[in-house]
Wavefront OBJ file of the C-alpha trace (Angstrom):
o trace
v 41.897 -4.283 -3.158
v 39.062 -5.983 -4.618
v 35.971 -5.861 -2.029
v 34.478 -9.459 -1.007
v 31.955 -10.530 -2.868
v 28.894 -11.612 -1.131
v 25.664 -13.704 -2.069
v 22.843 -11.367 -3.531
v 20.393 -10.374 -0.965
v 17.296 -11.843 -3.279
v 18.773 -15.512 -3.077
v 19.528 -14.990 0.690
v 15.971 -14.004 1.082
v 14.722 -17.280 -0.693
v 17.269 -19.716 0.624
v 18.877 -18.916 3.999
v 17.224 -15.727 5.913
v 14.412 -17.665 6.579
v 16.456 -19.759 9.102
v 16.272 -18.248 13.058
v 19.906 -18.131 13.159
v 20.279 -15.719 10.334
v 16.986 -13.149 11.718
v 19.433 -10.670 12.971
v 20.133 -9.744 9.231
v 16.597 -9.720 8.471
v 16.273 -7.457 11.489
v 19.040 -5.107 11.028
v 17.722 -4.106 7.496
v 14.177 -3.493 8.804
v 15.329 -1.654 11.548
v 17.574 0.674 9.556
v 14.583 1.038 7.060
v 11.819 1.883 9.480
v 13.632 3.659 12.039
v 12.696 1.192 14.974
v 13.848 -1.650 16.910
v 12.378 -4.646 14.859
v 12.422 -8.264 16.314
v 11.584 -10.956 14.040
v 9.063 -13.284 15.958
v 8.418 -15.862 12.957
v 8.465 -16.846 9.491
v 4.694 -17.086 8.056
v 3.623 -19.637 5.529
v 1.655 -18.341 2.960
v 0.952 -19.016 -0.863
v 3.353 -16.224 -1.606
v 6.466 -18.271 0.085
v 5.627 -21.808 -1.899
v 8.736 -22.424 -4.211
v 8.572 -21.373 -7.958
v 9.767 -23.850 -10.379
v 12.467 -21.172 -11.702
v 12.789 -19.079 -8.309
v 11.441 -16.065 -10.142
v 9.406 -14.524 -7.038
v 11.199 -13.744 -3.994
v 8.742 -13.026 -1.255
v 8.882 -13.509 2.452
v 6.328 -12.963 4.917
v 7.107 -12.298 8.899
v 5.670 -11.275 11.771
v 7.696 -8.717 14.033
v 7.284 -6.855 17.089
v 8.447 -3.270 17.029
v 10.110 -1.148 19.921
v 6.727 -0.860 21.348
v 6.030 -4.158 21.513
v 3.530 -4.014 18.659
v 3.093 -6.893 16.380
v 3.097 -6.156 12.728
v 2.839 -8.002 9.479
v 5.755 -7.416 7.006
v 5.954 -8.838 3.631
v 9.802 -7.993 1.650
v 9.510 -9.311 -2.125
v 11.866 -8.460 -5.259
v 9.737 -8.238 -8.486
v 10.614 -7.403 -11.974
v 7.150 -6.928 -13.419
v 5.591 -3.724 -15.423
v 2.462 -4.331 -13.256
v 4.093 -4.006 -10.101
v 2.058 -1.573 -8.448
v -1.019 -3.638 -8.806
v 0.855 -6.575 -7.689
v 1.878 -4.221 -4.612
v -2.112 -3.793 -3.834
v -2.974 -7.437 -4.191
v -0.253 -8.694 -1.886
v -1.041 -6.358 1.122
v -4.928 -7.286 0.439
v -3.602 -10.919 0.899
v -1.523 -10.463 3.783
v -4.373 -8.882 5.586
v -7.347 -11.443 4.720
v -4.686 -14.535 5.455
v -3.898 -13.383 8.945
v -7.493 -12.489 10.058
v -9.523 -15.475 11.353
v -12.949 -15.498 10.695
v -15.613 -13.677 13.211
v -12.591 -11.686 14.692
v -13.470 -7.692 14.742
v -12.177 -5.496 12.638
v -10.154 -3.752 15.324
v -8.138 -7.202 14.788
v -7.066 -6.305 11.256
v -2.984 -6.502 11.427
v -0.689 -3.808 10.518
v 1.081 -4.617 7.143
v 4.286 -2.643 6.100
v 5.291 -3.866 2.643
v 8.878 -3.484 1.370
v 9.729 -3.652 -2.019
v 13.579 -3.891 -3.117
v 13.397 -3.146 -7.026
v 16.228 -3.379 -9.526
v 14.076 -1.471 -12.209
v 12.454 1.862 -12.563
v 8.970 1.899 -10.980
v 7.505 5.105 -12.231
v 9.155 8.630 -12.705
v 10.916 9.950 -9.602
v 14.180 11.372 -8.473
v 14.829 9.362 -5.186
v 15.352 5.755 -4.465
v 13.024 5.151 -1.553
v 9.845 6.436 -1.334
v 7.294 5.611 1.549
v 3.219 5.257 0.802
v 0.707 5.954 3.467
v -2.991 6.344 3.495
v -4.484 9.580 4.649
v -7.882 11.534 4.319
v -8.098 15.018 3.244
v -11.404 16.921 3.045
v -12.366 18.007 -0.367
v -13.637 21.328 0.677
v -11.827 22.378 3.585
v -8.358 20.269 2.969
v -7.776 19.030 6.739
v -6.628 15.592 7.036
v -9.017 13.489 9.251
v -7.537 12.086 12.671
v -8.663 9.387 14.617
v -10.794 10.057 17.735
v -10.064 9.924 21.549
v -12.064 6.473 21.606
v -10.519 4.911 18.446
v -7.338 5.657 19.562
v -7.989 3.777 22.630
v -9.299 0.905 20.666
v -6.747 0.756 17.857
v -3.700 1.616 20.235
v -2.183 4.345 17.990
v -2.706 8.010 17.157
v -2.936 8.542 13.700
v -5.027 6.842 10.668
v -1.970 5.955 8.417
v -0.667 3.891 11.391
v -4.018 1.487 10.424
v -3.513 1.159 7.079
v -0.576 -0.672 4.749
v 2.544 1.311 4.608
v 4.730 0.765 1.378
v 8.386 1.566 0.924
v 10.108 1.450 -2.457
v 13.794 0.709 -2.608
v 14.886 1.340 -6.216
v 18.040 0.040 -5.964
v 19.200 1.136 -9.605
v 18.736 4.828 -8.675
v 21.095 4.529 -5.743
v 24.412 6.326 -6.732
v 26.923 4.657 -4.152
v 27.276 7.350 -1.959
v 26.387 6.153 1.661
v 25.121 8.948 3.704
v 23.727 6.963 6.603
v 23.294 3.641 7.794
v 20.284 2.685 5.292
v 22.328 3.993 2.761
v 25.068 1.194 3.610
v 22.455 -1.395 3.070
v 21.089 -0.070 0.174
v 25.011 -0.133 -1.026
v 25.248 -3.637 -0.287
v 21.775 -4.547 -2.213
v 22.933 -2.811 -5.308
v 26.640 -3.994 -5.349
v 26.623 -7.213 -3.035
v 29.564 -5.558 -1.293
v 30.273 -4.663 2.617
v 32.541 -1.708 2.933
v 35.310 -1.253 5.733
v 33.475 1.024 8.142
v 30.002 0.345 7.315
v 27.870 0.211 10.972
v 24.763 -0.402 9.888
v 22.463 -3.035 11.940
v 22.542 -6.713 10.447
v 25.732 -5.899 8.164
v 28.290 -7.613 10.509
v 26.040 -10.662 10.680
v 25.749 -10.794 6.728
v 29.118 -10.279 6.127
v 29.668 -13.714 8.215
v 26.389 -15.523 6.801
v 26.399 -14.259 3.388
v 29.712 -14.908 2.164
v 29.783 -16.725 -0.988
v 32.913 -18.787 -0.146
v 31.240 -20.093 2.903
v 28.540 -21.695 0.789
v 28.682 -25.718 0.428
v 29.353 -27.112 -3.086
v 25.175 -27.664 -3.463
v 24.446 -24.326 -2.395
v 27.267 -22.617 -4.494
v 25.992 -24.575 -7.422
v 22.390 -23.538 -6.602
v 23.442 -20.052 -6.319
v 25.092 -19.803 -9.686
v 22.156 -21.745 -11.534
v 20.111 -18.653 -9.928
v 22.145 -16.313 -11.286
v 22.101 -17.544 -14.617
v 18.623 -17.874 -14.734
v 18.173 -14.007 -13.971
v 20.639 -13.369 -16.645
v 18.381 -15.315 -18.973
v 15.487 -13.328 -17.877
v 17.007 -9.893 -18.458
v 18.084 -11.603 -22.255
v 14.593 -12.700 -22.747
v 12.977 -9.441 -21.783
v 15.460 -7.559 -23.633
v 15.169 -9.376 -26.763
v 11.402 -9.384 -26.813
v 11.623 -5.583 -26.131
v 13.919 -5.434 -29.070
v 11.942 -7.604 -31.418
v 8.788 -5.729 -30.661
v 10.426 -2.314 -30.955
v 11.584 -3.484 -34.494
v 8.321 -4.928 -35.710
v 6.567 -2.103 -34.200
v 9.018 0.249 -36.328
v 8.552 -1.907 -39.515
v 4.892 -2.132 -39.061
v 4.777 1.630 -38.481
v 6.761 2.712 -41.897
v 4.655 -0.131 -43.901
v 1.453 1.829 -43.069
v 3.337 4.855 -43.693
v 4.233 3.926 -47.084
v 0.871 2.419 -47.981
v -0.936 5.911 -47.107
v 1.111 7.918 -49.016
v 1.234 5.559 -51.993
v -2.634 5.687 -51.751
v -2.498 9.283 -51.719
v -0.224 9.805 -54.868
v -2.200 7.198 -57.119
v -5.507 9.155 -55.970
v -3.721 12.205 -56.948
v -2.825 10.763 -60.240
v -5.288 8.751 -61.530
v -8.522 9.487 -59.086
v -10.618 6.942 -57.269
v -8.769 3.996 -56.634
v -10.773 0.594 -57.466
v -11.021 -1.791 -54.925
v -8.830 -4.356 -56.134
v -5.902 -1.988 -56.103
v -6.792 -0.946 -52.468
v -6.983 -4.553 -51.380
v -3.360 -5.139 -52.976
v -2.200 -2.467 -51.255
v -3.126 -3.361 -47.924
v -1.516 -6.900 -48.359
v 1.617 -5.882 -49.621
v 4.736 -6.123 -47.833
v 7.295 -2.965 -47.413
v 9.558 -3.476 -50.703
v 6.577 -3.983 -53.105
v 5.029 -0.570 -51.481
v 8.531 1.084 -52.056
v 8.745 -0.485 -55.552
v 5.374 0.501 -56.665
v 5.724 4.221 -54.909
v 8.886 4.611 -57.257
v 7.050 3.566 -60.434
v 4.355 6.087 -60.114
v 5.829 8.975 -61.335
v 6.459 7.489 -64.884
v 3.511 5.456 -65.061
v 0.605 6.212 -67.333
v -2.158 3.521 -66.176
v -2.660 1.201 -63.241
v -0.647 -1.519 -65.132
v 2.809 0.316 -65.166
v 2.435 0.969 -61.253
v 1.434 -2.828 -60.774
v 3.047 -4.608 -63.338
v 5.303 -7.678 -62.205
v 8.040 -6.251 -64.694
v 10.888 -4.546 -63.304
l 1 2 3 4 5 6 7 8 9 10 11 12 13 14 15 16 17 18 19 20 21 22 23 24 25 26 27 28 29 30 31 32 33 34 35 36 37 38 39 40 41 42 43 44 45 46 47 48 49 50 51 52 53 54 55 56 57 58 59 60 61 62 63 64 65 66 67 68 69 70 71 72 73 74 75 76 77 78 79 80 81 82 83 84 85 86 87 88 89 90 91 92 93 94 95 96 97 98 99 100 101 102 103 104 105 106 107 108 109 110 111 112 113 114 115 116 117 118 119 120 121 122 123 124 125 126 127 128 129 130 131 132 133 134 135 136 137 138 139 140 141 142 143 144 145 146 147 148 149 150 151 152 153 154 155 156 157 158 159 160 161 162 163 164 165 166 167 168 169 170 171 172 173 174 175 176 177 178 179 180 181 182 183 184 185 186 187 188 189 190 191 192 193 194 195 196 197 198 199 200 201 202 203 204 205 206 207 208 209 210 211 212 213 214 215 216 217 218 219 220 221 222 223 224 225 226 227 228 229 230 231 232 233 234 235 236 237 238 239 240 241 242 243 244 245 246 247 248 249 250 251 252 253 254 255 256 257 258 259 260 261 262 263 264 265 266 267 268 269 270 271 272 273 274 275 276 277 278 279 280 281 282 283 284 285 286 287 288 289 290 291 292 293 294 295 296 297 298 299 300 301 302 303 304 305 306 307 308 309 310
């Protein structure tokens, strides 16, 4: 029997999951990813949360409390950009500066965790979930720098990576659909928009109830369908632009190669080329270059090669 279909998580993130009534879904996902008991305190308003005309960007900034009672800022985002790694750095820096009041000591800089759900390959790697942290290693001794006892007391943490932003990259397309643990169950849902019977990951029961596409109102379903169509259009435009660019690049490369070869053959046959011939070759299109190249073997002069007669 065909599995029930659910709303894509990126659209839900933009439209439904900001509601306090649906916090359990996001709390479940974050708890499974971070291996902690995450409780959302509030959805933060920032420049990144503003509506975009075409809903191209999906980002949500959240203030959460972990199992130790520590407050953490988490940003979750979907992106489809080639410069995404730089965008990641910009986003975390902005999250820090937006939520530190002027005059506060640096010790109050919040912990930021960036979670990226990606539907494209970001770099080269075999895994589908990556975690990035900041460490300092000695250039001579290769030892790792640690916090002093005083710093641990001030910062209320035990290691330097705990102070700096953490990055989680989930490359959904690389997941092989085999759910080995509860985090994989979430990634299966992110990739396939399906929740299989027997999945036990925290938050998926709530997702099953709240993200059922059949439960959308008429206007919500119409909005969702427009959103999905827009994603298809974006993908088509990217593919078309890439394909046209690749074709044009190949044609330009072929044209350059033909022009270089024709120039060498002419020089070998007739010696140094006058400027008007170099200029004519530079401005020529591929069909003309091919025609002139065929004529050169029977030609006795420049005129025989570049005559307009067939």
